[in-house]
N, C-alpha and C positions, 0 to 999 in steps of 0.2 A: 186428404187425410194424412195423419202421421202414424208411424210405426216405431215403437209401440205407443199406444194412446196415452199411457201413463207419463210419457216423456214430453207431452205437448206443452209448449210454452215455457221451456226452462232454458237457462243460459248454459253456456259451455261449462263454466265452472260448476254450476249446479249439477249438470249431467255427469261430469267427471266425479263428483262427490256423491252421486245419487246412491251408489251402493253404501257409502258411509252413512247417509241419512237414513236409509231403510234398515241398515244393519246395526243400529244402536251406536253409530259413530265409528270413526276410524282415524288413524293419524292424519292430521290436516295436510292438504296439498300446498306446497309452496311453489308458486309460479316463478320460473326463471327463464332467462334466455340461454344461449349456448355459445361457447367460444368456438374457436376454429377446430376442425377435425379433418383428418386426412385418411384416405384409405388406399388400397393397393390393388394391383391387377390380381386376377384369380390365379390359383396355383398352377393351372394348366399353362398359362403364359409364363409364369415365373420359372417353371421347370423346362421350358423349351430352349432357352438360350442362357449362356453365361452372363454374368453381370456386365461384362464388357460390351456385349452386342445385343442385349435384350432390350427391345424398344419399349417394353412396358416399364423398364427401369426409369424411364422419364417421369413416370407417375410419382416417383418418390419425392420429386420437387414440383410443386404446383406450377404449371406453365404460366399462370397468370401473375405469379409473384416474382418472376425473374426480372432483372434490370433490363435485359435485352428486349423482353416483350413490352416493357413500358415505353421503350424508345423507338422501336422499329415497327414496321407495318406487318401485314400478314405474311406467313411463310409461303413461298412459292414452291411448286412441286406437283408431281402427278397425283391425281386424286379421283378415282372412279366414284367415290361416295360423296365427296363434299366439294364439287368444283367451284361453287359460288363463294366458298369461304377461303379455300387454299390458293386460288389463283389471284394474283395481285390485280390483274386486269378487270376482274369482276367488280371491283369497288369503284372504278372510274376516278378520273382526276378531280371531278367537282362534287364528289359524294359529300353528304352532310357530316357534321361532326359526330353525330350519334352512330352513323354507319361506320365511320373510320374507327371510332373507339370500340365498337362492338367487334369489328373485324380483327383488330389487333389482339383483343382478348380471346376470342373464340378460336381463331385459326390454329394456334399451337395445341389447344385442347383437342380439337377435332382431328388434327394430324396424328396425335398420339393414339387416339381411339382407333383411327384407321389402321395403323400398324398392328395393334392388338387384334382387330377384327380379321386382318389378313392371315394371322397366325392360327386362328381357331380351327380350320380344317385339319391341321396337323397336330392338334393338341389332345387326341384321344388317349385313354388309358390311365388317367390319373384317378385314383379312388376318391370317393366323396369324403372319406375320413381324412385323407391327406389335404384335400382342398380346404376342409373346415379348419384343420389345425393350422395350416399356413396362413389362412385368412384371419383366424382368431387372434394369433399372437400380435401382429401389428395393430389390429383394431383395439385390443386391450390396452396396448401402450398409448395409442393416440387418444382414446377416450379418457384414459387416466390423466392426461395432460390438459384437460379442459380448464378454462379459467372461470371467473365469476360470471353470473348470469344477470340479466335484467328482466323486469316484469314483462309478462306476455298478456296482451289484451284478449278479451272475449271475442271469439271468432264465429261468424255466421256466414252462410252461403244462400244463394237464391238461384232458382232455375226459372227463366222467363218463357212463357208460352202465351198464345192467344186465348186458350180456353180458360185461363185464370182471370181474364178481364171480366168486368161486371158492367154490362152483359158480355158473354164470350165473343171473341172475334175470330173469324176464320182467316188464318194466315199461315204461310210457310215460315215466317220469322220465328226465331228462337234466340235465347240469350242466357248468359250466366253472370252471376255477380258475387262479390265478396264484400263483407262488411266487418271491419275491426272496431271494437268498442272498448273504451276504457270506462268501466262502470263507475269508478270513483270520480273522474273528472267530467264524464260525458263526452269526451273527445271521440270522434268517429271518422273513419276513413273508408271510402267506398270506391269500388272498381266495378264497371259493367261493360261487358262485351256482347255483341249481337251479330247475327248473320241472317240474311234473307229479309232484312228490313232496313230502310233508310231512315235513321232516327233524326228527328228534328230537335228533340229535347228529351231529357231524362231527369227523374226526381226520385228521392226517397219520400214515400207517402206514409201517413198514418192510417191504419185500417186492417181489420181482420179479413180472412178469406171470404170472398163474395161481397165484401163491402168496400165502397170507395171512400177515400178520405182526403184530407188536405195535404198540401205539400209541406214536408218537414225540412228538406234540404235539396236545393237544385244542384244538378251535376253539370260539369263543363265538358266540352269536347264534341264528338260526333264525327261522321254519322254512325259509326259502328262501335266506337270505344268512348266511354264517358268515365270521368273520375270526379270525386268530390271529397271535401273534408270540412268539418265544422264541429260544433258543440251542441249537444242535446240537453234539454232541460230534464230535471229529475223525473217528471211524469213521462217524458218521451223515452228516457232510458228504461223505465219500467215497462212501457209498451213494447219496446224492442225486445226486452228479455222475455216477454210473454207471447211473442209471435205476432204482435199487433202492428207490424210495419211491412211495407212491400216496396219493391223497385218497379218503376213504370217507365216504359220507353214509348214516346209519342212520335207519330209520323204525320206526314201531310194528309195521308189517306184516313188515318184514325187519330185525330188531334186529341181525343180523350184518352188515348193509350192503345197501342197495337199489341204489345206483349207486356206481361206482368209476372212477377214472381215474389212470393212471400219470403221474407228474410227469416231463416230458421237455422237452428243448430243442426249441422250435418250429423246423421246417425246411420249406422250400419247394423243390420240384424241378420242373423244366420237362420237358414231353413235347410232341412235335410229330408231325404226320401229313400226308401228301400223299395225296389221294383221287383215284382214277381207276377206269375200268372194267376195267383189266388185273388189278387186285387182287381183283375180285369173283370169287365161286365159283358157277358157272363164269365165266371171263373173258368180257367182251363188248367190242364196238367203240364204246362210247359216247365221244363227244367231250367230255363234261362232265368238269370237274375240280373240285377243292376243296382247301382248306388248313385245317388245324386246329392249334390250340395249346391246351395245358392245363397248369395248375399244380396239383400235388398238395401239399396242406398237411397236415402232421402236427404234433401228435397229433389234429387235427380229423378226419383221414383222409377228406377230401373232395377231389374233383377239380373245379376251376373251369375251364370250357372255353369256347372260342369257335371256331365252324366257319363258314366262308364257302365257298359253292360257286358255280359259274357253268355255264350251258349245260344245266341240268336243266329239264324240263317235267313238270307234274302230279306234284309231290312229295307223297308220302303220309305219310311219317314218317322219323325218323332216330333212331338209337340208338347206344349203346356196347355191343358184343357181346363175349362171351368166345370166343376162338379164336386159334390160331396162324396164321401166314401160310399161305394155301391151305386152311385149314379153317374151317368155319362153326361157330357156337355160339350159345347162348341170349343173350337180352338181359340186360345187367347193369343198365342204366337208360336211359330215354328222354331224348333231347335236347330242350331247351326252345326253341321257335321254330317257324318255318314257311318254306316256299318257299325252302329251301336256306340260310337264315341261322339260326344257333343260338348261344345264349349262356346260361350258367347255372351252377349248382352242383349236383353230384351229391349223392344221399343219402350218409350215412356208409358207407364201403365196408368189406366184410368182409375178414378177413385173407387169404382165398384169392383174392379179386379184386385185392387189393393186390399179392400175389405174382405174379399173372398180369400186372399192369401192369408190374412191374419186369422181368419176363421177356419183355416184348414180345408178350404174348398177349391184348391187348385191341385192338379195332379200331372205328373209326367206320364206320357203314353207313347210306347214304341210300337209301331205298326210293321208287320211282316207280311210276306205273300201268303204264309200259312194262316195267319190270323190278322186279317186286314183291319179289323176294328180295334186292334191293339192286343199284342201277345203278352206284354208285361206292362204293369202300371204301378205307380207309386205316388201316394199322396204327399204333397209338400207340407211339412209340419215344423212348427217352431217349438223347440224343447222347453225354452224358458225365456224370461225377460233378459237374463244374462247367461252367456255360455262361457265367459272368461272371468276368472277370479284371481285375486292376488291378496297376499298377506305380508305385512312388514313386521318382522320378528325382533323383539328386544326383551331385555329383562324387566322393563317397567310394566309390560303387559302380563307378566306372571302374577298368579294369585297364591300367596302374597308376592309382591314385587321382589326381584332379585337384582342385586348390584353386580353388574357385569358389563364389560365392554364388547361382548359378543353381539353380533347382529346377524340377521337372516332375511331371506326373501323367498316367499312361496308363490309360484306361478302355476295355476291350475286351470285346466280347460275341460269342459263337459263335452265328451265325444258323442258322435251321432248314435252310438249303440247304448248310451246311457252311463258309460263308465267315466272315470276321471283320469286324465293324464296329468302328472304333476312333476315339478322339479323344484326342490328346495335347496337353496345355496346358503351356506353359513360362513362366517369368519370369526376368529377369536375363540374357537372352542374345538374340542374333539368329542363328537357325539357318540353315545352308545346306542341310542335309539331315537326314532322320530315317529310321530303319529298324527293323524287327523282325529281330533276329539270332538265330541258334541258338548256345547256349552256356550252360553252367551257371554258377552264382554263382562269381565269381573267375576265369572263363576267357573269352577272346574267341572269337568264332566268325563264320561267314559270314553275309551278308545273306540272309534268307528272303523278306521282303516290304519293298519300299520304301514309305514313307508319303507321302501327298500333302498339300500345303499349305506352311505356313511364313510368315514366319520365327518366329512364336511359337506358332501353333496348327496342328496337323496332324489331318485327319479324312478318313475315306473307308471303303471296303470292299475287302478283299483278294479274291483268287481263292479258289475252294473249296479247302479243305485236303485233302490226301491223308490216308489213314489213318495213315501214318507221321508226318506233320506234326502231326496231332491228338494222337497219343501223346506226341510231344515237348513239345507245349504243356502237356498234363496232367502230364507228368513235371517241369515247371518248367525246361525247357531253352530257353525263349525269353526274350529281354530286349529292351527298347526302348532305342535309343541315339540321342541327338541330337547332331549334329555342327555345329561352328562353324568359322569361318575360323582362329581362334586355336587351336582344338583339333580338327583334321580327323579324328583318331582317335576323337573323341567327348568332349564336355564333361560331359554328365550321362547317367546310365544307370539303369535300374530293371528288376529281374527281374519277370516276370509271374507272379502266383500267383492261384489260385482264391479266390473270396469268395462267401459265402452271401448270398442275397437277404434283404430285410427280413422280419421274422417277424410273423405274425398272432397276436393275442391277443383274448380276450373273444369276444362274439358280438353280432350285430345283433338288432334287435327286428322283429317282423312288420309289414309294410306293409299297405296296403289290398288288395294282391294275394295276401296270405297267405304271402309269402316273406320271408326275412330277408336284407337286403342284405349283400353280402360285398365287402370291399375288399382289394386286393392290390397289390403292386408288381411290375411286369413287367420292371423293370431294376434295376441296382445304383445306390444313391445315391452316385455317384462325383463328387467335386468337379471342376468344369470340364466336366461333361457334363449331360445332361438326365435327371431322374428321371421315369419314366412310372408313373402310378398308374391302376388300373382299378377300376370298380365294377360288380358284377353283381347281378341280382335286385332292383333298385330299382323304384320306380313308373315306368311308361312316360312318356316325354316330360315330365320334370320337371327341377328344379334340385337339385343336390347341392352342399353347402358343405363344403369341406375345413377341418376344425378342426386347426390345427397348434399344437403345444405342445412344451414341454421337460420335462414331468413327467407320469407316470402315477400319481403318489402323492397329489398335492394340487392342488386348484383352488379359488380364492376362499377359501382357508383351510379348506376342507372336504376330508375324506379321499376318495380315489378308490379303486375305481370308485364313482360316485354314481348311485343310482337316480333316474330322472326321472319317476317316478309322481307326484311332488308338483307337477309342471308339466303334468300331463295326458298323459304318455307312459309308461303302465305297461309294465313289462318292458324298457324302454330304459335304457341306462346311459351316462353320460358317462365315457369311459375315459381321457381325458387333458385337461390344461388347454389353453387356446387363447390363451396369451399372445402368440403370433405373429400373432394376429388372423385371423378367418375370411376366406376368399377365395372368391367365387362363381366356380368354374372349370369346372364339369362339368354338362352337360345329358345326360340319358339318352335313348336311342333307343326305338323301339317295343317292344323287349324289356326295357326297364329297365336297359340296360347303357350304359356310357360310359367314356371315358378322358380323361386330362389329362396335360400335361407340365409339369414344374417345373424350370426351368433352375437349376443350381447353379453359382455362380461359382467360379473357381479361386482359392481362398484356402487356403493350406496350414494356416492356423490352425484351419480347420474340421475337419481330420482327426480322426476318432474321436469327434466330438461326436454326441450322440443326440437325434433328434427323434421325436415321437410324432404320429400322425395318425389321424383318424377322420372319416367322412363323416356329415353331417346331411342327410337327404333330405327335401325338401318333399313332404308327402303329406297333404293336407287331410282325406281320408276315413279315415285310419288311426286317428286318436284325436283327442281334444279339443285337443291341443297343435298338431296339424297337421304333425307331422314324426316321422320315425323315425331311428334311428341304425344305423350299420354296426358291424362289429368294428373293432378297433384295429390299427395298424401301428407297429412299432418299427423305426426307421430309423437305422442308424449311418452317418454320413457318412464316406466313404473318400477 
């Protein structure tokens, strides 16, 4: 099943504009590509050494763009992290052209990262404010220099398993796929990767879940990677847009198909929980409390969770259980962690457990030696269909319209406690006030919340919304209005509408802990605000490098996704280019989890541009390359 059900069978474009459709329309999205972008080392590394001897200074010039790297082979030298890449012997005299090409390009990149990583133990003491300021300045400059963009196709993903076959197949094989569609021309491009199964053939089929259908497009390759490209008829395009197609991998053991995955729009939905003794069954007087947040990703059908408690002693275990409020139930899956701190990714959830999640019938339960049945408990709940909102402000949205060159952007998030966090950025005016008003498009209404700040930026948190106010927000009846002395009734205005979080695609490869790192965005990539990224299930206490790029189709002239077995990382894939340059931004905690913030400048030219991101996690014991990779993220700037 899908979450939320209202989003079943819609295209990516439709989902991106879903808030606009529900909320009486909104400024149309214009799809574009994205030009080159570069980034920089973190401020910690920048402050460690002078420009003359700072190894991170190398990142100011992309190692893949220098003439030396186009003509010479891999850089030799000592490398505890990347021996297969940096040592020239590792490539061999008779290595294939792809290996040589990949080695020449990746070696300087990884060498630079290595130096930055080695500096991290000595880089304490830099305040987060300084880090953000030092990072924001070059990012603003580089984003501002982006060129024209090209059209972006509709993007789908699939997760292949045996239980989706009709009838179901018992197998350890799994797989993942990506499908790009141009809805106007019907052109389609497909990638499929599998593990645990020897594929003999693979196809794109027509058929809804639980139903088998004819082959639409055969794929080439095997036994673990298949690709394909072709053109779909208008009826087939419609079926794909409505969730009526699937990828099927056939084996000698199961010629009718061993693993299958419906081709769907990737969606992420947030759930929150507050834990205390009052919710336990039976209730208790424990003073301990806790907070939990989780993001459900489909079609992966996994729940990425983080739970933090305080006041507990002698913690035994923690789980997600099945049960309505006031009722107890069996364990769905254990939480990864100890002593009241938990972070991880669930196994793929069954349809019945997903339904329970949607209905509010799953709960966190933390067990202690004092209360072994569970000292504190918290029901997982979804606050709303959307928890992130944005508004694009201009004079044309005023009632009546105002002639002005001023523009603005409102980024709003519904917090777990029911309040709203907001940041409103403007240009071309000096505001005297700003508010959130109640009123549909084309109508004026009263102030609901005054906004703090000015004269160009407003940010803060509102009071908790009542249920009626939440319904008004979801119905598209709120707008942001910025008032000036020349236009006291409002110079620019923008209706607030819901927006989807960045989508996940692909999968990570196992680290030395046996787990696959998982990347996700916990906020909306809204210009003028901060994009928050999280990593789960990485190696504990290590460094992760964010690879930012503009394409998931090609890197270094090679097609993506690109298997990294050639550089000593079997099962790992490079999912996007990193023309924006890698930035060492994230260190993991004792559970292998971490987070980072990426300030996005307020540049209206960035709206609707697409970035791709993937984490490279330093893990010397995982493989001979010394690193593993996460899944990928597709982030449309708003």
